[in-house]
C-alpha positions as CSV (number, residue, x, y, z in Angstrom):
1,M,34.2,172.5,75.1
2,L,37.2,174.6,74.0
3,E,39.4,172.6,76.4
4,K,38.4,169.3,74.8
5,I,39.3,170.7,71.3
6,K,42.6,172.0,72.5
7,S,43.5,168.7,74.1
8,K,42.7,166.8,70.9
9,L,44.7,169.2,68.8
10,S,47.6,168.9,71.2
11,I,47.5,165.1,70.9
12,I,47.6,165.4,67.1
13,K,50.5,167.9,67.3
14,E,52.4,165.6,69.7
15,F,51.9,162.6,67.4
16,T,53.1,164.4,64.3
17,G,56.1,165.7,66.3
18,F,56.8,162.1,67.3
19,L,56.6,160.8,63.8
20,W,58.9,163.6,62.5
21,E,61.4,163.1,65.3
22,R,61.7,159.4,64.6
23,K,62.0,159.9,60.9
24,L,58.6,158.4,60.3
25,W,57.3,161.4,58.4
26,W,56.3,159.2,55.5
27,L,53.5,157.8,57.7
28,I,51.7,161.2,57.9
29,P,50.1,161.0,54.4
30,L,49.0,157.5,55.2
31,M,47.4,158.5,58.4
32,L,45.6,161.4,56.6
33,L,44.4,159.0,53.9
34,I,43.0,156.6,56.5
35,L,41.3,159.5,58.3
36,F,39.8,160.8,55.0
37,I,38.4,157.4,54.1
38,G,36.9,157.0,57.6
39,L,35.3,160.4,57.4
40,V,33.8,159.6,53.9
41,L,32.4,156.3,55.3
42,I,30.9,158.0,58.3
43,V,29.4,160.9,56.4
44,S,28.0,158.7,53.7
45,H,26.5,156.1,56.0
46,G,22.9,157.1,55.8
47,T,22.9,158.9,52.4
48,V,21.7,157.9,49.0
49,F,25.3,157.8,47.8
50,A,26.3,155.0,50.2
51,P,25.9,152.1,47.7
52,F,28.2,153.9,45.2
53,I,30.8,154.7,47.8
54,Y,30.9,151.1,49.2
55,V,31.5,149.9,45.6
56,L,34.9,151.7,45.7
57,F,35.9,149.6,48.7
């Protein structure tokens, strides 16, 4: 299990290094925002707060 986590973290590290090297560092906040919105939607899927969150989108 620890190996899977390490491989996923290395992919993230390599991707951010690629963005930084190609001067695409401005995409990093955009990617974080997309991940945050995705996590909010996944977490709120079955909760009572889902109708209120879906109104935002």
